[in-house]
FIRO-989619 format. One record per residue: y, x, z of N, C-alpha, C in turn; residue in three letters. Coordinates in pm, whole numbers, plus 50000, padded with zeros to 5 digits. Layout:
// residues N
YXZYXZYXZALA...
END
This chain:
// residues 507
197745387586320197025382186396195675391286465MET195065396486366193835402586390194065415686459LYS195485420686436195645434186486195985429586656LYS196455419386667196835414186807195695414086893GLU194605406486825193095407686889192605420786894LYS192815429686816192235441086838192955449886949ILE194135447986972194995454887068194545447387206TRP194335434487202194245427187337192725433087372ILE191915436787295190505439587345190545453487375GLY191335460887314191505476587344192065475087508PHE193325468487540193735467687633192745461987778LEU191905452287734191025448287825190005456787870THR189425465187779188565473987785188945485587879ILE190115490087823190925502287928190995495888065THR191585484188100191735478688239190485479388293LEU189495474188225187905471988302187525487788345ILE187845495688265187305510188280188335517188414ILE189655513288408190535518088490190125511388625LEU189825499188632189635492588791188085497588810PHE187155498488731186005502988765186025518388804GLY186845528088773186785538888807187355540288931VAL188795530788961189385529089095188565527189201CYS187745512789155186795508889255185765518989316GLY185175525789214184365537489255184985545189347PHE186055552889302186845561589392187145556689525ARG187295542989548187885535589648186665535389741SER185465532989686184255533389767183915547689821ARG184235556889739183815570189785184755575789872GLN185985573289861187115574989992187115569190103MET186145563190146186185556490271186445566290383GLU187285564690523187245573390621186045576290691PRO185995587690737184625592090799185145601990913ARG184125598891016184275608891133183485620791107ASN184565632991135183935645091098184495654091248VAL184065668791250184485677091350185265688991285TYR186405690991332186955704191315186865713891409GLN186145724791380186105736991477187125747591455VAL187335752591586188195760291600187715773391671TYR188335786591618187835796691731188985806191736LEU189675806391870190725812191906192005807191816ASN192045794391808193415786491750192945785991594GLY192255794591538192045793291394190855785291337GLU191235777991240190395766491190189255774291106LYS188035768691162186755776891107185875766590979ILE186095755791024185875742890918185475733090949GLY185195721090871184605707690909183255706990926LEU182775701791025181125699391031180785683491063VAL179605681091033179515665791023178775663391181GLU178215670891229177315667691362177835677891470ASP178225674491570178795682991656177425689591750ARG176795679891793175455683691863174525692191805ASP174525689491642173535697791579174035709891570ARG175145714791571175895727691585175585733591710LEU175915726591814175655734791943174155738791967LEU173375726491926171945730491921171665742991847ASN172005744991735171855755291645172115767991717LEU173465770391789173875781591836172955785191940ILE172405775192024171855779492150170315781292086ASN169525775192005168455779991949168185794991875GLU169405796891823169475810491752169635822691840GLU169915818891972170165830892076168935835392162GLN167805836592115166795837092206166685850792275GLN167305861492206167525873392281168355873892395ASP169155867192403170335865092497169485855492618ILE168665848392582168015838292684167245848792759LYS166295857592670165365864992747166125875092824ASP167145880692772167875890392849168325886793007THR168875873192995169515870293117169015858693185TYR167675855093116166715845493194167405834293205GLN168105829193084168935813993110168075806292997VAL168525793492986167835785092913168895777392805ASP170285780892820171295778292736172405788992703GLN172335787292583173475797892542174675787992496VAL175975791292511177005785292451177905796192364TYR178985786292311179755790492198180605799792254PRO181205810892188182145821092232183145814292308PRO183935822792410185235816492450186375817092350ASN187135806592352187815803192244187665791692141GLY186095791492153185555782192067186185766892102PHE186555756592002187115743392062186485736591935ASP186225722291954185885713091863186475699091858ILE187055694791753187775678891801187195671991673GLU187215659191722186735648391637187935643591542GLU187655641391417188715637291348188145625291226TYR189175616391207188885605291118189635612190972VAL188715611690870189505618190746188685613690627THR189645616290508188855613390391188555628490333TYR188855639590402188565652390364187195653690306ASP186915657390195185405659690162184785672590195GLU185745682590244185385697590227184545699890367ASN183485691090415182595693590529181425702990458VAL181345713290552180095723890504179155720590621ILE178135727790608176825727390679176885733090826SER176125731890922176055735391056176035751291052GLU175065751690966174405766890930175555777190903GLY176445771990808177575778990750178535782990869GLN178975768990930179865771991062179395782091181ILE177725782391180177385791891280177455806091232TYR177375808491094177345820591071178835826991089GLN179945816591070181235822691082181465823491221LYS180945817291321181285816691472180555831291503ILE179295833391451178765846291485179535859591438LYS179875859491326180815870491272182085872891360ASP182535860891425183815864291458183905864891610LYS182965860191702183135859091829181805862091893GLY181975861492032180615865992128180265853692179ASP178725849792194178485840192285178485840592401PHE178435828492476178595829992625177375825192706THR177495827792819176365821292918177285816793060VAL176645809093104177315802193232177105807993354GLU178195813393413178025822493548179355818993609GLY179615831493696180885830693796181725847193739TYR182835843493758183675854893716184405855893867VAL184325868793929185035874194071186125879594033ILE187495875294045188795882694037189015887594141THR189445901194151189685908894270191165915994235ILE192005910794309193565915994291193885924994397THR193975936394377194665946494479196295947094465ARG196795938894576198585941594562199045954694543PRO200305951694461200955964294460201535970394573ALA201565982694567202175991094664203326000994627THR203776008294722205106019394663204616029094568GLU203236031394567202576039294496201856036694377GLU201406023794373200516017594289200836005094209GLU200766000194099200855986694054199805978494087GLN199955965994068198875957294107197565958894022GLU196365957894072195275964293988194285951294009LYS193935946193865192935933093887191645936893818VAL190595935693908189255939093841188425925493837THR187675922693740186765910793719185315917193696ASN184955909893800183405908793808182415898093742ILE181165900993672180625888693630179225887893689TYR178825876393714177495873593766177015859493742VAL175875860693713174995848093669175225836993787LEU174895841393896174545834894039175755841394131ASP176485829694197177535838094269176665843394423ASP175755839594441174985843694555174715860194548GLU174555864294423174465878394395175545886894441VAL176765880994414178245885494455178115885194603TYR177775874494649178185871694819177245881794898LYS175895882494839175145893094899175445907394907GLU175945911894777176615926094771177785926194826ALA178645915894843179895916994945179405918795087GLU178345912795140177865914695260177195928495285HIS176795933095174176035945295207177025956395217ARG178265955095144179475964095130179945964595294PHE180265952095330180735952295475179835960795560ILE178625956995558177575962595655177395976595626THR177765982895529178035997495514178686004495598THR179865995795645180896001795727180875996795869PHE180285987695878180105979696000178675974796042VAL178415980896166177125977096203176655962496181ASP175485958596138175225943696122175265935396248GLU174875939296350174835932296477176565931396525SER177285940896502178515938196541179485930796444ASP178995930396305179485918996230178985904596254TYR177845903196277177255891296331178175886796452GLN178255893396530178865889596664180385884496645ALA180845893396530182295889896515182255877596430PHE181735874196338181895862596257181415850696317ILE180365852296451180065842996527180695839796635ASN181755848696659182505847696777181965848596907ASN180875858096916180385857997040180195876497078ASN181275881697060181345897597097181295897997245GLN180665907797292180785908697443182075915997488GLU182685912097575183885916397651183885931497689ALA184785939897672184765953697715184805954097880ILE183675958497942183805962498075184425973898131ARG183745987198097184025998798123184456006197993ASP183726006997911183936015397783183536005797672VAL183806007197570183245999797442184235995197336GLY183885986397253185045981297149184625966097106SER185445962197064185495947896987186255948496868VAL185885939196760186555938596661187855928496667ILE189065931696649189835917996676190175909896540ASN189915920196437190335911296323189765918796180HIS188965913396071188625918095963189175911595848MET189165920095731190075913795615189895922795543GLU189455917495377189935924795263191245927395232PHE191875936995177193235938295146193425930395003GLU192375930494930192375922594817192345908794814GLU193105900794715192345886294696191265886494619LYS190335877094653189075874194584189225860594544ILE188865857694426188775844094379187265842794305VAL186355835994328185365832794269185235820194182ILE185255817694050185325805893956184155806693860LYS183795794993855182575791693760183315791993611LYS182425800293508183065801293390181915806793307ALA182535802593162181615810993059181755823793019TYR180835832993027181045844793050180635851492920ILE181275858392855181095867792721180035874692737SER178825875992668177565887092684178005901392648VAL179185900892611179715917792585180215921592691LYS180555914692815180655918392916179755923393008ASN179855932293096178975935593184178695926693281LYS177455922493300177125909593377175985915093488ILE176585914693605175595918493731174355908893748PHE173225912293725171995900493759171335905993900THR171575917493951170845921094084171805925294176ASN171495922994319172475929694413172535943594431THR171245949094422171615964194427172795972994349ASP172615968094214173435971394128174995968794150GLU175175956694174176495952894219177015957494346LEU176185961794455176575968194570177025982694541THR176215990494442176736001194425178056001694335GLN178225990594254179415991094207180565990194289TYR180405980994375181475978794477181665990994567LEU180795998694591180966012294669181546020794588LEU181066025494471181266036194389182376033094258TYR182636022094247183216018494124182606021494014GLY181386023193993180586025693864179116023393891THR178516019393774177286017193777176216032793758THR176806044393698176596054993682175596060493799GLU174206065993776173596071193891174286082693963PRO174306080594109174946087694205174276102294275GLN175066109294330174496120194393173516117094499ALA172346123694486171446122794618170826135694680SER170106135994764169696147794837168436143194900TYR167376154794876166046152394906165966159495027ILE165506155195147165106162495272164116172495268VAL164576183795303163826194095309163166199795489LYS162426206195525161866212595618163286214295704LYS163116211995835164606215995903165776211395900GLY166136202495782167116195595775167496183495881ASP168766183695892169236172696016170256165495925THR171026155095983172046148495917173416156195914LEU173516165696012174626173896043174566182395923SER173356189995898173226201895790173476196595650SER172796182895648173016175195516174336173395482ILE175076169395576176426165295550177266177795500ALA177176189595595177966203295545177456205295441GLU176406206095373175876209595220176396200295140THR176566186695172177246175695062178746174295088SER179516182295156180866183095181181316169095232GLN180456165295324180866152195411180726154595539LEU181486145995616181026146795784180186136895816ASN179456140395918178216130895946178586114995957VAL179726112195989180066096395992180006092395844ARG180406100495758180446094795607179116097595540GLU178266105695578176906104895562176246091695596LEU176606088995730175936077695773176506062195715LEU177826063095659178036052095602177176051895470ILE177166063095392176336061795259174866057095299LEU174356061295426172836057695441172956047395561ASN173256036295540173326025795693172076024995766PRO171016026595730169746026995776169796035095894LYS170406047295894170576054895996171836052196084PHE172036052096194172766048496292173166057396399ARG172606069996381172806080496487172616092396415SER173656106496451173456118596394172256121696441GLU171606117296536170256123196580169026115096497ASN169356108796393168276101396344166986111296300ALA165736107396321164636115596266164506111296093VAL164636123696028164346123695882163076129695863LEU162416123395746161076124895676161476135595559SER160626144795557160566155595453160346148995333ILE161006150695225160956142795090161806130095088GLY162496125095183163296114895180164256115395097GLU164806104495036166126106894944167126098895020LYS168376107895049169746102795105170506102494997LEU171476093094986172786091694912173646100494970ALA174386110694892175286120294937176576120094846ASN176876111294770177906108594657179306105494748GLY180416105594663181656103294712181926090394675ILE182306081894755182566066094723183986066494686ILE183996054594588185576049494551185446034194538ASN185596028594643185326014494658186226007294547PRO185865994494523186495984294463187235976294550VAL186555973194671187225965894770187795972894909LEU188795969794974189375978495093189115966095219THR188265970995303187985964295399188785972695539LEU189545963395591190485964195698189815958295818TYR189625968395926189255961796052190335965596170GLU190445956996254191415960096356190805959096478GLU190545972996539189775973696692190495976196807VAL189865970296885190275974197026189225981397099ARG189645994297160188506003497220188796007197358SER188006010197440188396018497583187386028397577THR187846040197584186766053097575187426063697666GLU186376071597700186666084397784187286096497685ASP188306100597689188826110397584189356121597652VAL188946134497607188786148097662190176151997638GLU190986157697718192276164697715192066179097707GLN192666186597627192276201697618192926209097742ALA192326219197810193276224597921193846238097821PHE194786240497904195736251097855195276265297915THR195766278397873195266290797935196616297297990LYS196566304998080197506314398097197046328098155THR197636336298135197256351898184198266357798307THR197776360598399198916369498497198516384698496VAL199466391298560198986403698571198816407098720VAL198076414298759197566418098905197746434598890ASP198996438598968199046454698973197916459899043PRO197346454099141196126459299236195026462399137LYS194796455099017193546458498958193566468998865MET192376474098859192466485098753193076483498625SER193606494498578194356492398459193216489298342ARG193656479998253192816471898150191856464098166GLY191586461098284190806451498340191166437298311SER190166427498305190496414198298189306405898371LYS189606396598420188816387198494189556372498489LYS188506362198459188866347098470188836344298628VAL190066341398667190246340298851190026322598848THR190476315598768190326301898760189676295198603GLN188586289598626188036284398520188816273898462ALA188986272398338189496258398276188576247898271GLY189176238398289188336223598285189146214298204VAL188566208698115189116196998029189486185198094THR190756178898077190846165398168190276155198085GLY190166143898137189456133398090190446118598124LEU190676112898032191346098598027190746090397979GLU190606078098039190076063298007191246057097924ARG191236059097769192226053197724191606040697652ILE192646029197666192476014897580193496015297479THR193066014197354193766016197211193276003497116GLN194466003497027194035997396904194606003196792GLU193466003296709193686010396580193046002796456TYR193386006696324192676002596229191716011296170ARG190746007596106189576012896047189716007095873ILE189566015395786189736013795648188666017495564ILE187676008095526186266012995481185596026095558ASN185666022195680184786030995781185546043295801GLY186596045295764187606057395813188696052895895GLU188846057996016189786054396112191136058996063ARG192176050896074193446054396033194126064796137SER195296070596075195746081896185196566077496294GLN196746065896311197676063996415196836054796500ASP197376052296613196586044896696197856041496805THR197466028496884198196019496966197586020897098ASN198156030197182197666031497315198156018497417ILE197156010497468197636000597548197836002897690ILE196506013597726196896016897886195736029197892ASN196266037697965195416048397984195316050498162ARG194136057298197193886062198337193506072498327THR193886084498426193526096898441192186097698533THR191176101098486189926102398536189806116998587ILE190376125798513190126138798567191346147198522ARG191986153698596193196160798559192676175698489GLU193106180398374192916191898326193286204398444ALA192426214398416192566223698497192806235898406VAL194166243798450194226254398363193356266798371GLN193166270298295192426284298292193036296198344GLU193116305098412193966317798450193016327598431ILE193776334998363192906350898351193976361498417THR193376368998497193976379298555193596391898514THR194806399398485194336413298391195376421698488VAL194766435798464195436447398526196336453998445GLY197066462698495198106466998429197836474298268PRO198686470498159198636477498044197406471297995SER196846458398023195936454797930196276450097799TYR195316454797717195556450697583194986436497527SER195726428497478195286413097445194606415697295TYR193316412397282192786411997166191736402497175SER191526393697048190556386697042189216391196988GLY188456380396991186816386296934186856381496765SER187776376996717187666372996580187026359496571GLY187006357796444186326345096380184916346396365GLY184236334196399182756330696377182616319396332THR182266318596220182396304996137183826297096151GLY183836285396168185046278196172185786281196269ASN185536287296393186146289596510186756303196502THR187986307296578188386321896575189036321496745TYR188566331896811188826334796960189656344696952HIS191086340796996192336350396965192346359697114THR192076354597208192076361297343193696358397402GLY194446350697327195536346697360195646331897463LEU196926329597498196916317697554197916308197470ASP197406293897472197926285797365198286274597435TRP199466268197423199676256497475199586241297374GLY199286231897443198826222297334200366214697276TRP199986212397160201306208297074201836193497120PRO201316186897176201626171997219201816169897358THR202646159297383202296152897526200956149797550VAL200646150297694199296143097716198846128197676SER197806123497699197516109597646197266106097519GLY196906115597459196346115997303195156114797270TYR194966110397141193706108497094193546118896944VAL192396123196924192086129396819191866120096684ILE192396117396607191816104596504191016112396411THR191056124496375190466133496261190366148596320SER188976151796297188946165396346188956175996222GLY188786189296257188606199696163187206198896082TYR187046190295975185746186895912185966182095758GLU184926183395696184826178095548185356162295578PRO185976156895465186366143095431186126139795288ARG185046132195268184696128195125185056137595002TRP184426151095027184346159294935185466170294939GLY186406166395034187516178195050187296181195177SER188176192295262188156193895404189326193595463PHE189466190495583190586185295670190706199095745HIS191596206795720191836219695799192776217695899ARG192496209395992193416207696125192686196896199GLY193536196196321193526181496387194526172396341LEU194116159596350195266147196355195286143196508ASP196356146096555196576140896693197476129796703ILE196966117596748197806104596767197796099996911SER198626087796919198736081697039199846084497132GLY200526092797103201816097297188203006090897127THR203156083597019204146075396977205096081096861GLY205636074796771206776079296680207806086096762PHE208096097896730209326101596800209146111696922GLY207846109996961207296118197062207426132097032SER207906142897144208096156597099206776162797076PRO207016174097008206206184296944206676198596966ILE205546205597051205786218397126205216230397047TYR205946238297045205296252996971204176255197067ALA202816259297013201626262197064201916275497154ALA202536284697084203016300097129204156302297090ARG204546312797155206016317797102205856324696969ALA206926326196895206806329996750207916328396669GLY207876330396556209286330796473208846318496336THR209866309796334209556298996238209806306896111VAL208776303496027209006312095892208986301095783VAL208716286795776209066279895672209016265495751GLU209876257195664210166243895690210356236495603VAL209836223395614210456212295508211046200195589ASN212136192395564212496182895611213206171695546SER212766171895400213236163395271212456152895255SER211226147195333210816136895313211236124895403CYS210966112395341211216101895432210066101495578ALA210616095295676209946095695782208656088895780ASN208666078695688207386070795681206716071795524TYR205876079395513205196081995383204156073595374GLY203106075195277202126066395251200946079095190TYR199796070295198198486078595178198576082995010TYR198406094395007198266100994862199706105394805GLY200806104894927201786111894878202076125894885SER202856133594787202776147494746203936152294839ASN204806144994882205976152994950206026160795061CYS206446170895016206166184495137204706189095120GLY204076190494997202706194694970201796183595023MET202286171295030201346161995120201336163895271SER202066175395318202226173995476203326168395524TYR204406163195404205716156395483206626166695524GLY207236160995625208286173795706207326179895773ASN207286195395781206206202895877207306215895892TYR206576221495989207216237996049205966245796049ILE205926257596004204866269596000205706278096098VAL204856283296189205376294396286204376307296301ILE204956318996280204156331196284204216337396420GLN203086336996466202726345196604202186358596590HIS201926365496690201596379696695200296381196618GLU199806391496584198516392696525198156386796406ASN199346382696300199006376396183198596361996216ASN198816354596325198416342596360199576333196324TYR199056319796266200026310496228199566298396263TYR200776288596316200286273996311201126265396237THR200886254996208201546245896117201396230496185ILE202546224596193202746211096251203446202596161TYR202426192496094202946184696000203236169296016ALA203626161895921203906146795937205046144296031HIS205756153296037206986149296139208026141996106LEU208986140496208210286131096188211206140996099ARG211976136996011212956145895955214056155496025SER214296149696143215226155896222214586170296312ASP214186179596243213286190996284214576197196407LEU213916200996494214836207796605214816222596596ALA214136227696464214326244296449214636243396286VAL214776257596261215166260696103214306274696098SER214216278995954213546289795926214276302495991VAL213626310396076214326322396141214656318196288GLY214376309196350214436305296483213066311796556SER213546315296681212506324396755212356312396875VAL210946308996894210706299996966209796304997078VAL209756296697209208736301097313207646289097302ASP206696293297361205586283297405206146272197457ARG205716260197432206086246997506207516243897460GLY208086251597356209536247197314209396234297231GLN210236224197240210416213297139210906218996996VAL209936216596907210336219696776210716208296670ILE210216196796693210276186496629209776172296694GLY209546164296627209356150296676208066142896579TYR207256137796647205916132596573206406120096476MET206106121396358206346111496261205086105796190GLY205336101896057204436097995945204736100495817SER205206113395792205936117695657204636121895572SER205076119695440203856126195360202986117095324GLY201626123095295200536116095298199836111695425SER200346102495459199966096295600199426080295604SER198716079595687198336062295711198956058195848THR199696064995910200186061296016200796073296105GLY201566070696238202056081196314200916089696378THR201196104596337200386115896409200926127796367HIS200436137296435200736151596423199116159496352LEU199646164096253198436173096191198786188896252HIS197746193596317198176206296384196976217096310PHE197286226996264196746236396202196706250096250GLY195796258396226195786273496266195166282096152PHE195736293396135195506300996036195576316796067ALA194706324596018194976338796021195436342395873VAL196706348395894197526348895767198146336295717GLY199086337995639200156329495593199176317495536PHE199356307195608198636293295549199216290095383PRO198216289395329198286283795180198716294495100ASN199066308195172199136318295072198316329295104ARG197006326395095196096336995132195446337295249GLY196166329495346195586328095482194306323095522GLY193486323095619192246316695635192536307395734THR192036292495738192116282595809191016283095921TRP191256278296046190036277696156190356265096230TYR189526262296287189566249396381190376252396486ASN191606245596498192496247996597192136243896755PRO191146238096766190466234596898189766247296961TRP189436255396879188946271096930189826275897019SER191236273196979192126279297069192186276497210LEU191316265197228191776259697376190206258697411TYR189476266597393187906269997448187786284097505GLN
END
């Protein structure tokens, strides 16, 4: 009986202890609200106070606030926090969570991401560029400056306000303007490890040059003109004016010591303009020589002076980042003045010899025919183009498939007809010339006819007369539209020959 009492007492005490412990633990294991912190999908830890953590992140980033002149710094992109009801006791301090975030991610500031998507083309894949700004007005102003680098401000305002003056006699209007790229502006939290543009000047430079690195410049010296500076810089005057939009004319007055931009642009954006213009376009006069047996032997006299023709041409064409495309669509043309052929009369046994080259020109003393039908425009001259040199004339307006003529009698020494009739800018087909013909003339003179249609009318070894059809205008090789590239060289072109301005053959 005594033993039973002892066992009952022991059991009672054990139960009291058990219930006491369980009651204590049940009081300790009550559910509580905590926050699970994630970074890029990974659990970082549990924290008790969400706001205290966010305030700590903000307070600890004074350097970022000072750099970007902002009042608030935010967690990294990929940060997430979710409220939980849990019995888990593994809650850590906000300071410990902050250190983990600091070690793993980049803090962010509120701003805008501008996504610029250039569509895929035959030669390039789609290209996406992201630009980050704190204030979207910084981008909008930089975009405006980009546009007015290539388009006169007054012309741009007239276009967007739909109050362009109609063309009366000569002049131009912008029919349409757009960027090739898709541009999306979206509010976002931006990592401070990204390049964040905070001023318009720097962003404008990036849009034009594709970099924020310092660009080439030129300090004006005594005697300098925009033309001489352009030549020194391997630019044409039009390109120099693009880089320095405060000047609107080749004859602008320069100040000694003035700083001009003269780097090569590599634009992030592609601005397309569709323009309609009416202008008076010179048409070259041709030359011919006749023999007069009554004149003294070896004598020479110009008996009819050559006069350039003049046509009033209404046309539509594209301008891409300030550069006119190589093709044009002629809407109407009216002859104002017919070209007058220059006639030179010579005596018997006259020896034809030129005066040779002077600079970019070469005076052959021979008679040359024009390589296209009339009603043409020259879309690009013999001149520098963004750091390289365009060694010929781009002649357009006569239409795809219009005839191309030999400028003088000679022998065809090289052809290529392997390229598609329509190429694209940057194509290397036919050494970028596309389908082309090279003709050798007397005195080691050569002419080249490039970007032709593939159905050439001659082959290597063909002997041709001046004015004979040798091919048809196309857009093959590196081309932005239907045109003829016409070049003139002394010596075999691209094999040691020297290029000269073809226009000098008609002067």
